[in-house]
TORMARLUM-195756 format. One record per residue (C-alpha): x, y, z; residue in three letters. Coordinates in steps of 0.5 Angstrom, whole numbers, plus 500, padded with zeros to 3 digits. Layout:
N
XYZAla
...
END
This chain:
624
427795918Met
435792918Pro
436786914Gly
439780917Leu
446782914Leu
448788911Glu
455789908Val
456797906Asn
462799902Asn
467793904Leu
474793901Ser
479787903Val
486787901Ser
492782902Phe
499784903Asp
504781899Thr
511783897Pro
509787891Lys
504791894Gly
496790897Ala
492786892Val
485789893Gln
481783892Ala
474786894Val
473793893Arg
467797895Asn
462792896Val
455793898Ser
449788899Phe
443786904Thr
441779905Leu
434778908Ser
431772913Ala
430766908Gly
433769902Glu
437766897Ile
443770894Val
447767889Ala
454771887Val
457769880Val
463771877Gly
470769874Glu
475765878Ser
479770882Gly
474776882Cys
473776890Gly
467771891Lys
470767896Ser
474772899Val
467776900Leu
464771904Cys
470769908Lys
471776910Ser
464776913Ile
466770917Met
473773919Lys
476766916Leu
481770912Leu
489769913Pro
493774917Ser
495777911Ser
488780909Ala
485786912Arg
479790912Ile
481797909Arg
474800909Ser
466799910Gly
462795915Ser
459788916Ile
452788920Arg
448782923Val
441783925Lys
443791926Gly
450789930Val
456792927Asp
461786927Ile
467789923Thr
471790929Gly
470783932Tyr
476779934Gly
477771934Glu
473770941Arg
467774939Glu
467771932Met
467764935Gln
460765939Arg
457767932Leu
460761927Arg
456755927Gly
449758930Lys
449765927Leu
452763920Phe
456757918Ser
460756911Met
461750906Ile
468751904Leu
470750896Gln
475745898Asp
472739902Pro
478735902Ala
482740905Ala
476741910Ala
476734913Leu
481731917Asn
484725913Pro
485721920Ile
478721923Met
472718921Pro
467722917Val
461721922Gly
466723928Lys
467729924Gln
460731923Ile
459729931Ala
464734933Glu
460739929Ala
454737933Val
457737940Lys
460744939Val
452746939His
449741944Gln
455739949Pro
450735953Lys
447731947Ile
447723949Ser
451718945Lys
444715942Leu
441722940Glu
448724937Leu
449718933Lys
441719931Arg
443726929Arg
449725925Val
445719921Val
440725920Glu
445730917Leu
448725913Met
441722910Thr
439730909Met
445731905Thr
444725900Gly
449720903Ile
446713903Asp
448708908Arg
450713913Pro
450708919Glu
456704915Glu
459710912Arg
460714918Met
465709920Glu
469711914Met
475716913Tyr
475721907Pro
480717903Cys
474712902His
469718899Phe
469720892Ser
469728891Gly
462729891Gly
461725898Met
466729901Lys
462735899Gln
456732902Arg
460731909Ser
462738909Val
455740908Met
452736913Ala
457739918Ala
456746916Ala
448744918Leu
449741924Ala
448748928Gly
442750924Asn
445757922Pro
441763920Lys
446764915Ile
449759910Leu
455761906Phe
456756901Ala
462756897Asp
461752890Glu
457747894Pro
455743888Thr
461743884Thr
463736885Ala
456733885Leu
452730879Asp
446732877Val
441728881Thr
445730887Ile
445737885Gln
438737884Ala
437734891Gln
442739895Ile
438745891Leu
432742894Lys
435741901Leu
437749901Phe
430751899Lys
427747904Asp
431749909Ile
431756908Ser
423756907Lys
422751914Lys
428755918Leu
428761915Gly
435760914Met
438765909Ser
443762904Val
449766900Val
451761894Leu
458762891Val
457759884Thr
460759877His
454755875Asp
449760872Leu
444754871Gly
444753879Thr
443760880Ala
437760876Ser
434754879Gln
435757887Ile
437764887Ala
432770889Asp
437775887Arg
444774883Val
450779885Leu
455779879Val
462780881Met
468782877Tyr
475784879Ala
473785886Gly
466789885Lys
459788884Ile
457790877Val
450787876Glu
445786881Thr
437784881Gly
433778881Thr
435772878Ala
430773873Lys
432780871Glu
440778871Val
439772867Leu
433773863Gly
435780861Asp
443781863Pro
445789862Arg
452789863His
457786858Pro
460782862Tyr
454778865Thr
452777857Arg
459774856Gly
458769861Leu
451767859Leu
454767852Arg
459762854Ser
454757855Leu
454751851Pro
447752850Ala
448758846Phe
454754841Ser
449749838Lys
452747831Gly
458751832Lys
465748833Lys
467752839Thr
464756845Leu
464763845Tyr
469766850Thr
470773853Ile
477776850Pro
483777854Gly
483776862Met
481780868Pro
486785870Pro
491785876Ser
488787883Leu
495789885Leu
494795881His
486796879Pro
485800872Pro
482807874Ala
476806870Gly
471800868Asp
475794870Ala
472790864Phe
473796859Ala
480792856Cys
475786855Arg
469790852Asn
470791844Glu
464796845Tyr
468800851Ala
467808851Leu
473813852Arg
470814859Ile
470807861Asp
478808861Tyr
478814865Glu
472813870Glu
468808874Glu
461807872Pro
456808877Pro
450803878Met
445805873Phe
438803875Arg
434799870Ile
428797875Thr
427798882Asp
431791884Thr
435791877His
442795877Tyr
448795873Ala
455799873Ala
456800865Ala
457806862Trp
453803856Leu
447804860Leu
448812861Asp
442815857Lys
448819853Arg
452813851Ala
451812843Pro
446806841Lys
451801838Ile
448796834Pro
449789836Gly
453791842Ser
449786846Leu
447781841Pro
444776845Glu
436775846Pro
433774852Ala
436768856Ile
431763859His
432758865Thr
431753860Glu
436755856Asp
441754861Leu
440746861His
442741856Val
437739850Ser
436733846Val
438737839Glu
445735838Thr
450734832Glu
454729831Asp
461732833Asn
465726830Ala
472730829Pro
476729822Ser
482726826Thr
479720829Arg
481713827His
479706827Asp
485704831Glu
483703839Ile
488706843Leu
485704850Leu
482698851Asp
479696858Val
477689859Gln
473687865His
476692870Leu
474691877Ser
477694884His
475694891Thr
477698897Phe
478695903Ser
475699909Val
476695915Thr
478687916Lys
470686915Lys
468691911Leu
470692903Ser
467697898Val
466694890Lys
468701887Ala
468698880Val
465692877Asp
466689871Asn
467695867Val
469694859Ser
470700854Phe
474702848Gln
477709846Ile
479710839Arg
485714837Arg
483722837Gly
476720840Glu
473724846Ile
470719850Phe
465722856Gly
464718862Leu
458720867Val
455718873Gly
453720880Glu
458721885Ser
461715888Gly
459711881Ser
466709880Gly
468714875Lys
475716878Ser
477710881Thr
476707874Ala
481713871Ala
486711877Arg
486704875Cys
487706867Ile
493710870Met
496705874Asn
495709880Ile
490704883Cys
491696882Arg
485693879Pro
482687883Ala
485682877Gly
479677876Ile
472679875Ser
466675873Lys
464675866Gly
458675862Val
456668863Lys
459668871Gly
465665869Glu
472668871Pro
475674867Ala
481677867Lys
482684868Thr
486687862Arg
487695860Ile
491695854Leu
494702852Tyr
497701845Lys
497694845Gly
501694852Ile
497691858Asp
499696863Val
496691869Cys
502686867Asp
508689871Arg
513686866Gly
510690860Gln
509696865Phe
516696867Arg
519695860Ala
515701857Asn
515705863Lys
518712860Arg
513711854Met
507710859Leu
509716863Glu
510721858Thr
504719853Thr
499719858Arg
497724863Gln
491725868Ile
488731871Ile
485730878Phe
479732880Gln
482735887Asp
487740884Ser
488743891Gly
491736893Ser
494734887Ser
499741887Leu
505741891Asn
504747896Pro
511748897Arg
512749890Met
511755885Lys
507755879Val
512755874Cys
516749878Asp
509745878Ile
508746871Ile
515744868Thr
516738874Glu
514733869Pro
519735864Met
525735869Lys
523728871Ile
523725864Gln
529730862Asn
525733856Ile
528739853Ile
523744853Pro
520746846Pro
520753847Arg
527753850Gly
527754857Thr
523751862Leu
520758864Arg
518760857Ala
515753857Glu
511755863Ala
509761861Arg
506758854Phe
502753858Gln
499759862Met
497763857His
494756854Tyr
489756860Val
488763861Gly
492765866Leu
497771867Asp
504770867Glu
504774874Gly
502767877Tyr
508763875Leu
512765882Asp
506764886Lys
504758891Tyr
498754890Pro
495757896Thr
495764893Glu
491762888Leu
483761888Ser
480754886Gly
479755879Gly
486758878Gln
489752881Arg
485747877Gln
488751871Arg
495750873Val
493743874Ala
491743866Ile
497746864Ala
502741867Arg
498735864Ala
498739857Leu
505741858Ala
507733856Met
503733850Glu
500727851Pro
497722847Glu
492720852Leu
489725857Leu
485723863Val
481729865Ala
477727872Asp
472733872Glu
477738869Pro
472744869Ala
468743875Ala
471748879Ser
472753873Leu
467759871Asp
463758865Val
468763861Ser
474759863Ile
470753862Gln
469755855Ala
476756854Gln
478750856Ile
473746852Val
475750846Asn
482748848Leu
481740848Phe
477741842Arg
483744838His
488739841Leu
483733839Gln
482736832Arg
489739830Glu
494734834His
490728835Gly
489728842Phe
485722845Thr
481724852Phe
477720857Leu
473726859Phe
470724866Ile
464729868Thr
457730871His
456736866Asp
452733861Leu
452740857Ala
459739856Met
459732854Val
453734849Glu
458739846Phe
465736847Leu
464728846Cys
464723841Asp
461717845Arg
459717852Val
459711857Gly
454712864Val
456709870Met
452707876Tyr
454703882Lys
460701879Gly
457698873Lys
457701866Leu
450701864Val
450704858Glu
455706852Thr
453710846Ala
454716841Ser
452722844Val
447723839Lys
444717841Glu
444717848Leu
441724849Phe
436723844Ser
434716846Asp
437713852Pro
435706854Lys
437705861His
433708867Glu
438711870Tyr
441715864Thr
433717863Lys
434719870Lys
440723869Leu
437727863Leu
431728867Gly
434732872Ala
438736868Val
432738864Arg
428739870Gly
END
């Protein structure tokens, strides 16, 4: 009996001025009704292209070179746009990786979800339509849906936008849901809700899910099977327990070793050496050979076949051939258990030697309110105060919509604070944000120190797609701050500086002449990080800097941040929902909930003995 979805030897390429980029290479897999399959791998390995190929959502420069796509036994490989429109929404739907790009900025969110419902139920009444929109918003974790359905995307946090896109994708009750990094921008509590939602819907409706993710913990919690992709190919496949509990491909093992849980007590995280090969001219043998210290000669000459480990577990590595030499320590990590993918309470005091007692940033009574309409306003930040010392990494965690990003934008003078807050005793208290003793909320002081403030403070935005100019090449994006401030590049030329920063964040210099739209989500985020680091700031505000990055690149970026802190004295405000990263990287952490800072402590104290109920809930969601 055929599966719900069958992909056989699918190859997809993109036409470029330099030749065809082979993004997906001879990929085959099946998907059964009600099954959840996770596709994992590094940014740019072809995960998103694979899903978009099935739904025919690729740009005109892309073409299917070979292979077939069958749904319910019907070959849809040659279907045109009109035929695909009949299938999208009801047969399969997709949650795109970039929710900001998927939402219309000039239309209320509720109306956009309603449009998705009306496509499938054109005769639905207004009352039923509103009821269905509220149901979908509630289902995806959006509280106060009647109020928020009238808001625009700009009023929503990154996580709230993601949930809105999810609600629209579920409007037609699809049989197959392609979810491209659906929990990237969500905090751990909402992640748990969404994963449970996927499981419940899959069970109740028989809906199948193809989950594209770089979060191995997410894959371990929800997936029935896992496909590991590298350089456009599937290199390992099996049940989640097999692939994550007994990984056999060196690449899979490297991904798992990059997790913070495997670097406790160490100064740096493990990273996979080197970078993925260019798919413009893929290597003749195993694409991972140049990064595998135990590669055999045959790895450079011939692609390995899929070696059978069990009836359901296969991996493409010549080291699995019975004729291959048994190399001691070639796969040194022990079996990996689900609980290892989550944070534990056993932490070390990571206080770096570069930290001083000098207070670099002092936030006092910060409040900010967004006016949605004349009658409706939302208090995003409510009387928040904290300090960051020079050379310190201060983590700010909390659920999506808790005010973390708004606080960061106020600190960086992108948003202007409300000005007056209620003090501890209910008396008015003035908002002050002191950076090196300068009140950046005071317009006179800001103007007098404008150049210094713009060069020594940098921010990495959560949404790299919106923060990068789509009309500029990567080289110009990275060096633009230097041009604006008339700074002479330390490495001689602007291109040499851009090349150096690209290497720093793990990107090949071949990307310098590309535009942001030609990059994957993770690659765009690395470009945004490179641009911020090029100025060598004293204070770096990083808003979810690693959220869209795979685990190996996350490890590389975290190691870079640790290096910049220890060797150069950088100070960080690290905003994230990844508590494992906070545990490994940060010195102190603050927890935000509904606009308020509810708990502040050292990382060791907070993880071992949380005081506030919400903090306990956060840690409980991670530990399962």
